[in-house]
PLY file of the C-alpha trace (Angstrom):
ply
format ascii 1.0
element vertex 471
property float x
property float y
property float z
element edge 470
property int vertex1
property int vertex2
end_header
-0.10 0.08 -0.09
1.43 3.32 -0.99
0.76 6.89 0.37
-1.89 8.87 -1.74
-0.25 11.60 -3.49
-2.63 14.21 -2.20
-1.91 13.40 1.48
-0.15 16.18 3.44
3.03 15.71 5.48
2.36 13.83 8.63
5.51 14.50 10.83
3.41 16.11 13.22
1.31 13.07 13.80
4.40 11.11 15.26
8.13 11.53 15.35
9.69 13.31 12.48
12.03 10.10 12.17
11.74 6.53 12.87
14.36 4.23 14.24
12.96 1.23 12.31
13.64 3.11 9.16
17.20 3.69 10.26
17.78 -0.06 11.14
17.09 -0.05 14.93
14.41 -1.28 17.34
13.61 0.26 20.43
13.69 -1.59 23.83
12.07 0.07 26.95
14.72 0.48 29.50
12.73 0.73 32.65
10.91 -2.90 32.17
13.03 -4.80 29.87
14.44 -8.08 31.36
18.17 -8.09 30.93
18.07 -11.42 28.83
16.54 -9.39 26.21
19.71 -7.36 25.78
22.06 -10.38 26.43
24.37 -11.37 23.34
23.61 -8.22 21.15
24.97 -4.79 20.51
23.06 -2.19 22.67
22.88 1.24 21.38
21.73 4.56 22.72
20.43 7.77 20.77
21.99 10.91 20.80
21.54 14.09 18.46
23.85 14.75 15.81
24.15 18.45 15.04
25.37 17.88 11.49
22.01 15.87 10.47
18.26 16.37 11.22
18.29 12.54 12.03
19.46 11.21 15.19
22.94 9.24 15.75
22.99 5.72 17.31
25.99 5.21 19.36
27.14 1.69 20.42
26.79 1.48 24.38
27.50 -2.15 25.08
29.00 -5.03 23.07
27.93 -8.72 23.66
31.38 -9.26 25.39
30.48 -6.70 27.92
26.84 -7.41 29.00
24.32 -4.78 29.71
23.91 -4.65 33.51
21.47 -3.33 36.16
23.92 -0.87 36.61
23.82 0.24 33.12
20.13 0.68 33.46
20.18 2.71 36.66
22.77 5.09 35.08
20.71 5.63 31.84
17.42 6.20 33.74
18.93 8.72 36.04
19.77 10.67 32.77
16.44 10.44 31.38
17.00 7.77 29.07
13.84 5.77 28.20
14.90 3.44 25.38
18.13 1.43 24.51
18.30 0.22 20.85
19.24 -2.96 19.06
19.70 -3.69 15.39
16.75 -4.51 13.33
18.33 -8.08 12.49
17.70 -8.80 16.11
13.80 -8.54 15.38
13.24 -12.21 15.85
15.31 -12.33 19.17
13.25 -9.62 20.69
10.01 -11.24 19.49
11.04 -14.54 21.15
11.78 -12.59 24.40
8.59 -10.83 24.31
6.68 -14.18 24.06
8.95 -15.74 26.87
8.21 -12.87 29.08
4.40 -13.04 28.76
3.95 -15.07 32.05
2.01 -13.67 35.06
5.18 -12.87 37.13
6.56 -11.12 34.16
3.56 -9.26 32.73
4.46 -5.69 33.02
7.73 -6.20 31.09
6.01 -8.30 28.31
3.35 -5.55 28.14
5.81 -2.57 27.88
7.86 -4.40 25.26
4.94 -4.92 23.24
3.55 -1.49 23.74
6.96 0.10 22.84
7.40 -1.95 19.68
3.76 -1.04 18.54
4.47 2.69 19.29
7.32 2.59 17.07
5.55 0.65 14.22
2.84 3.23 14.37
5.32 6.08 14.03
6.79 4.51 11.06
3.30 3.90 9.44
2.39 7.59 10.18
5.44 8.81 8.47
5.55 6.44 5.72
2.12 4.77 5.42
3.20 1.65 3.31
1.09 -1.09 4.93
2.51 -3.51 2.69
5.83 -2.86 3.95
5.01 -3.25 7.62
2.38 -5.84 7.18
4.76 -8.74 8.43
5.61 -6.89 11.52
1.99 -5.95 12.37
0.96 -9.56 11.96
3.54 -10.61 14.37
2.56 -7.83 16.96
-1.12 -8.93 16.54
-0.67 -12.52 17.25
1.55 -11.69 20.13
-1.00 -9.41 21.90
-3.56 -11.82 21.07
-1.75 -14.76 22.64
-0.95 -12.48 25.64
-4.54 -11.93 26.27
-5.73 -15.50 25.61
-2.95 -16.99 27.77
-3.28 -14.24 30.52
-6.52 -12.49 30.68
-5.07 -10.48 33.58
-2.73 -8.88 31.40
-5.15 -6.02 30.81
-4.10 -4.32 33.97
-0.49 -4.05 32.61
-1.54 -2.96 29.28
-3.63 -0.28 30.83
-0.86 0.74 33.01
2.06 0.84 30.60
-0.20 3.30 28.40
0.85 6.75 27.93
-1.82 9.51 28.21
-0.71 12.35 25.70
-2.26 13.53 22.56
-0.09 12.27 20.05
-1.85 10.01 17.11
0.82 7.37 17.61
0.01 6.67 21.40
-3.67 7.05 20.97
-3.95 4.30 18.53
-1.70 2.03 20.37
-3.65 2.49 23.60
-7.02 1.84 21.53
-5.62 -1.26 20.03
-3.94 -2.79 23.21
-7.27 -2.34 25.21
-9.51 -3.37 22.49
-8.23 -7.04 22.53
-8.88 -7.70 26.18
-12.28 -5.97 25.77
-13.19 -8.34 22.81
-12.01 -11.17 24.96
-14.32 -9.98 27.81
-17.21 -9.79 25.21
-16.81 -13.41 24.34
-14.28 -13.54 21.38
-11.85 -16.35 21.90
-10.29 -16.96 18.62
-6.77 -15.82 18.58
-6.85 -15.00 14.85
-10.12 -12.91 15.28
-8.49 -11.25 18.52
-5.43 -10.43 15.99
-7.93 -8.83 13.65
-9.32 -6.79 16.58
-5.75 -5.35 17.43
-5.15 -4.35 13.86
-8.62 -2.79 13.66
-7.50 -0.62 16.64
-4.10 0.13 15.08
-5.69 1.25 11.88
-8.77 2.83 12.99
-7.36 6.43 12.76
-5.18 6.03 9.49
-7.52 8.49 7.90
-5.98 11.20 10.07
-2.66 11.09 7.78
-4.99 13.02 5.34
-5.88 15.68 8.03
-3.47 18.85 8.16
-0.99 18.22 11.03
-1.52 21.88 12.08
-5.23 20.90 12.55
-4.59 18.01 14.72
-2.11 19.70 16.97
-3.76 23.14 17.12
-4.34 24.30 20.66
-7.73 25.90 21.90
-11.25 25.17 20.54
-11.87 24.08 17.09
-14.11 25.79 14.69
-17.15 24.07 12.87
-15.02 24.18 9.68
-12.19 22.62 11.62
-14.41 19.72 12.86
-15.89 19.18 9.35
-12.38 18.50 8.16
-11.50 16.32 11.01
-14.64 14.28 10.86
-13.67 13.29 7.32
-10.86 10.97 8.58
-13.14 7.73 8.75
-14.22 7.83 5.18
-10.59 8.85 4.11
-9.09 6.08 6.20
-11.61 3.38 4.84
-11.13 4.50 1.33
-7.12 4.28 1.97
-7.22 0.84 3.33
-9.87 -0.58 0.91
-7.49 0.50 -1.95
-4.52 -1.57 -0.85
-3.87 -5.33 0.06
-6.88 -7.23 1.36
-7.81 -6.77 4.92
-10.07 -8.27 7.26
-13.73 -6.92 7.18
-13.39 -6.11 10.91
-10.47 -3.87 10.25
-12.38 -2.04 7.28
-15.49 -1.53 9.13
-14.00 -0.36 12.54
-11.97 2.31 10.49
-15.22 3.34 8.67
-17.38 3.13 11.66
-15.59 3.96 14.90
-17.48 7.22 15.09
-20.88 6.01 14.35
-23.33 5.80 17.36
-26.34 3.48 18.08
-28.75 6.33 17.85
-27.65 7.17 14.36
-25.92 10.63 15.66
-22.56 9.76 14.78
-20.54 10.11 11.35
-19.55 9.79 8.62
-22.88 8.04 7.43
-25.19 8.27 10.57
-25.63 4.57 10.93
-27.69 2.94 13.54
-26.85 0.10 16.05
-28.22 -2.66 13.77
-25.88 -1.98 10.83
-22.51 -1.50 12.99
-19.91 -4.41 12.98
-19.26 -5.97 16.56
-15.58 -4.74 16.29
-16.66 -1.13 15.60
-18.95 -1.10 18.55
-15.90 -2.12 20.73
-13.68 0.20 19.00
-16.23 3.15 19.49
-16.25 2.71 23.28
-12.43 2.23 23.67
-11.66 5.27 21.35
-14.20 7.50 23.32
-12.67 6.49 26.76
-9.15 7.03 25.67
-9.94 10.29 23.95
-11.43 11.49 27.25
-8.73 10.41 29.61
-5.84 11.66 27.34
-4.46 15.38 26.90
-5.56 17.00 23.82
-4.15 20.10 22.23
-7.90 21.71 21.87
-8.74 21.55 25.60
-6.99 22.80 28.72
-6.57 19.28 30.66
-7.51 15.68 30.44
-10.75 14.52 32.01
-10.30 12.30 35.15
-11.28 8.59 34.90
-14.54 9.11 36.84
-15.94 11.46 34.29
-15.08 9.04 31.36
-16.83 6.28 33.44
-19.93 8.33 34.00
-19.93 9.54 30.66
-19.97 6.25 29.08
-22.55 4.75 31.61
-24.92 7.58 30.97
-24.73 7.27 27.09
-24.75 3.48 27.00
-28.57 3.29 26.22
-28.30 5.64 23.29
-24.75 6.11 21.84
-22.84 2.99 22.58
-23.47 -0.93 22.80
-24.81 -1.33 26.50
-23.20 -4.72 26.57
-19.69 -3.41 25.42
-19.97 -0.52 27.81
-21.02 -2.83 30.79
-17.94 -5.10 30.00
-15.55 -2.21 29.72
-16.59 -0.60 33.07
-16.38 -3.88 34.61
-12.70 -4.16 33.40
-12.03 -0.62 34.52
-13.61 -1.28 38.06
-11.34 -4.43 38.31
-7.98 -2.57 37.88
-5.74 -2.15 40.62
-5.08 1.49 41.95
-1.60 1.62 40.67
-2.90 1.03 36.89
-5.38 3.75 37.18
-3.47 6.47 39.05
-2.30 8.13 35.78
-6.01 8.86 34.80
-7.96 8.81 37.97
-7.02 12.55 38.66
-4.76 14.05 36.07
-1.64 15.68 37.58
-2.34 19.30 38.25
-5.75 19.25 37.40
-8.39 21.77 38.86
-10.71 20.43 41.33
-13.99 19.19 39.96
-15.99 21.44 42.70
-14.88 25.04 42.80
-14.19 26.73 46.08
-17.20 28.38 47.82
-15.08 31.56 48.25
-13.71 32.49 44.57
-11.51 35.05 46.15
-9.63 32.43 48.06
-8.24 30.98 44.80
-7.77 33.77 42.47
-7.24 32.84 38.70
-3.76 32.85 37.58
-2.79 35.41 35.14
-2.54 34.71 31.30
0.08 32.55 30.33
1.23 35.04 27.85
1.74 37.63 30.93
4.20 35.13 32.62
5.85 34.48 29.22
7.27 37.94 29.13
9.74 37.15 31.79
9.38 33.67 32.82
12.89 32.73 33.17
14.97 35.34 35.21
18.37 33.66 35.85
19.42 32.67 39.41
15.93 33.65 41.03
14.87 31.71 44.00
11.69 29.92 43.40
10.23 30.96 46.71
10.30 34.51 45.66
7.74 34.33 43.19
4.26 33.14 43.50
3.43 29.75 41.66
0.36 29.16 39.47
-1.33 25.80 38.83
-1.47 24.50 35.50
-2.56 21.44 33.71
-0.88 21.70 30.43
0.81 18.93 28.29
4.40 19.67 27.74
7.46 18.17 25.90
10.78 17.90 27.61
14.02 17.90 25.83
17.28 16.78 27.51
20.21 19.24 26.71
22.94 17.76 28.91
24.06 15.23 29.32
23.92 14.88 25.54
22.44 11.29 25.55
18.88 11.90 24.54
16.07 10.03 23.15
13.85 12.89 21.78
10.99 14.53 23.68
9.61 13.32 26.83
5.81 13.80 27.33
4.97 15.51 30.65
2.28 17.40 32.41
3.19 21.01 33.43
1.80 21.42 36.95
2.95 24.73 38.33
5.03 27.79 37.01
6.52 31.17 38.22
8.86 33.68 36.96
11.79 31.57 38.38
10.93 28.03 37.71
8.26 25.30 37.07
7.35 21.69 38.14
5.90 18.95 35.73
5.01 15.42 36.11
6.79 12.77 34.04
6.63 9.03 33.75
10.56 8.97 33.48
12.94 10.24 35.91
15.39 13.21 34.92
18.52 13.50 36.83
19.08 16.35 39.28
21.42 18.74 37.69
20.35 18.14 34.06
19.81 21.04 31.85
16.41 20.67 29.97
14.15 22.66 27.66
10.50 22.67 28.16
7.89 23.55 25.66
4.30 23.93 26.90
1.82 22.69 24.08
-0.68 25.58 24.37
-1.11 28.98 22.88
2.13 31.19 22.44
4.05 29.09 24.74
4.22 26.28 22.31
6.87 28.58 20.54
8.80 29.40 23.67
11.77 27.28 24.79
12.03 27.46 28.77
15.52 26.57 29.54
16.39 25.44 33.12
18.13 23.07 35.35
16.56 20.19 37.35
16.67 20.85 41.03
14.34 18.13 42.22
13.27 14.56 40.99
11.03 12.78 43.37
9.23 9.45 42.83
5.41 9.40 43.49
3.13 6.71 44.54
1.44 6.44 41.14
4.86 5.50 39.68
5.45 9.01 38.24
8.12 11.65 39.13
7.68 15.11 40.04
10.38 17.27 38.56
11.23 20.71 39.74
13.05 23.05 37.47
14.70 26.38 37.98
14.87 28.64 34.91
18.26 29.69 33.65
17.57 31.93 30.82
14.79 33.30 28.62
14.65 32.41 24.95
0 1
1 2
2 3
3 4
4 5
5 6
6 7
7 8
8 9
9 10
10 11
11 12
12 13
13 14
14 15
15 16
16 17
17 18
18 19
19 20
20 21
21 22
22 23
23 24
24 25
25 26
26 27
27 28
28 29
29 30
30 31
31 32
32 33
33 34
34 35
35 36
36 37
37 38
38 39
39 40
40 41
41 42
42 43
43 44
44 45
45 46
46 47
47 48
48 49
49 50
50 51
51 52
52 53
53 54
54 55
55 56
56 57
57 58
58 59
59 60
60 61
61 62
62 63
63 64
64 65
65 66
66 67
67 68
68 69
69 70
70 71
71 72
72 73
73 74
74 75
75 76
76 77
77 78
78 79
79 80
80 81
81 82
82 83
83 84
84 85
85 86
86 87
87 88
88 89
89 90
90 91
91 92
92 93
93 94
94 95
95 96
96 97
97 98
98 99
99 100
100 101
101 102
102 103
103 104
104 105
105 106
106 107
107 108
108 109
109 110
110 111
111 112
112 113
113 114
114 115
115 116
116 117
117 118
118 119
119 120
120 121
121 122
122 123
123 124
124 125
125 126
126 127
127 128
128 129
129 130
130 131
131 132
132 133
133 134
134 135
135 136
136 137
137 138
138 139
139 140
140 141
141 142
142 143
143 144
144 145
145 146
146 147
147 148
148 149
149 150
150 151
151 152
152 153
153 154
154 155
155 156
156 157
157 158
158 159
159 160
160 161
161 162
162 163
163 164
164 165
165 166
166 167
167 168
168 169
169 170
170 171
171 172
172 173
173 174
174 175
175 176
176 177
177 178
178 179
179 180
180 181
181 182
182 183
183 184
184 185
185 186
186 187
187 188
188 189
189 190
190 191
191 192
192 193
193 194
194 195
195 196
196 197
197 198
198 199
199 200
200 201
201 202
202 203
203 204
204 205
205 206
206 207
207 208
208 209
209 210
210 211
211 212
212 213
213 214
214 215
215 216
216 217
217 218
218 219
219 220
220 221
221 222
222 223
223 224
224 225
225 226
226 227
227 228
228 229
229 230
230 231
231 232
232 233
233 234
234 235
235 236
236 237
237 238
238 239
239 240
240 241
241 242
242 243
243 244
244 245
245 246
246 247
247 248
248 249
249 250
250 251
251 252
252 253
253 254
254 255
255 256
256 257
257 258
258 259
259 260
260 261
261 262
262 263
263 264
264 265
265 266
266 267
267 268
268 269
269 270
270 271
271 272
272 273
273 274
274 275
275 276
276 277
277 278
278 279
279 280
280 281
281 282
282 283
283 284
284 285
285 286
286 287
287 288
288 289
289 290
290 291
291 292
292 293
293 294
294 295
295 296
296 297
297 298
298 299
299 300
300 301
301 302
302 303
303 304
304 305
305 306
306 307
307 308
308 309
309 310
310 311
311 312
312 313
313 314
314 315
315 316
316 317
317 318
318 319
319 320
320 321
321 322
322 323
323 324
324 325
325 326
326 327
327 328
328 329
329 330
330 331
331 332
332 333
333 334
334 335
335 336
336 337
337 338
338 339
339 340
340 341
341 342
342 343
343 344
344 345
345 346
346 347
347 348
348 349
349 350
350 351
351 352
352 353
353 354
354 355
355 356
356 357
357 358
358 359
359 360
360 361
361 362
362 363
363 364
364 365
365 366
366 367
367 368
368 369
369 370
370 371
371 372
372 373
373 374
374 375
375 376
376 377
377 378
378 379
379 380
380 381
381 382
382 383
383 384
384 385
385 386
386 387
387 388
388 389
389 390
390 391
391 392
392 393
393 394
394 395
395 396
396 397
397 398
398 399
399 400
400 401
401 402
402 403
403 404
404 405
405 406
406 407
407 408
408 409
409 410
410 411
411 412
412 413
413 414
414 415
415 416
416 417
417 418
418 419
419 420
420 421
421 422
422 423
423 424
424 425
425 426
426 427
427 428
428 429
429 430
430 431
431 432
432 433
433 434
434 435
435 436
436 437
437 438
438 439
439 440
440 441
441 442
442 443
443 444
444 445
445 446
446 447
447 448
448 449
449 450
450 451
451 452
452 453
453 454
454 455
455 456
456 457
457 458
458 459
459 460
460 461
461 462
462 463
463 464
464 465
465 466
466 467
467 468
468 469
469 470
């Protein structure tokens, strides 16, 4: 399958580069069992000033095995992934399958999740489904086998999910959650579950034909914006139908995941009787993920309780009641550490405002703070801090080993510094650049040094930053 000639550039949907295209496979550092990295060359990614693409530096040879000390050292410097050569793909696949045991579920799910994100980044940059088809088939069978053999793996798949607004992570969340939901709804055939995974992976493929600046635009969308965005199910269906044969479940879910039982969806206004069962599963998971993840056009993600109440209230009219019932039962059965990231998003404003508005005056506009947000050597206690709940991207400037942008949730800001939540530790003393993904701030580089990195009970890290310079 080839890219349509009229499709716009898609680098804003995923990363502008892809390690697989350069011959490397990412391995998540935090959860990877050491035997995954045994007997292979291990690389780290670092920027190359002479090239827009990253440079992969050899970190460990097989004669010098990768150790727990290596893992701790890299994690302390903000490194999220190490890389192995593409020729080792089968070795990694065997390790994923071997790790798929109850006592190693988190590691197996993290490996599957990261491999799938990388695959989707490649698909978004160069949407040639025929080229990545074998790898997609392998991942589909792996996820299906994981769910069939270990139904409790859903809690791990949910916990490792990222909750940002990038298309790649959205479709991977939807795909990895759809399979256990389909299993809970009675689907047991591994081949059909593999098709469910593929349906989740490809359901938003039509967004490659939506302008990237629209997908990533902060603030409310206009009626014209929504009209363009709502064309993506039809565009995706036409794109997939014109290529190599795909299962009906994949094509139908791509076309129907925004249809609703009462006929109030799009693009065709179909009612319940005309919707494919996999489309009904995709609709529920897609809506839940969209509500609980950050999006550019709204200030914050909704807490899990809001998403649960919305699905419960709309089950009778908009969604399949049986699918909603199964999904809510799965969510209710998750352990607290799996739902912590979405139960109440970090930095979110209280659901019930204070009875005395004067006790909590609103913060000044972000643009006001931006004028002098990074005075050098200022003590953070000298300046009033203001609460935020804004998606951010964090870039490690020193030390130079880097794996691109980390997704973060900005929590507070003042003229002297800020704090943010992140799923990965950033070493104290590291020099970083933070870009807030909202308004004029998306064009402002906030340069600072990390002065605090504290682990939280929910598995994330609270990072404190003192600004060094205004840019």
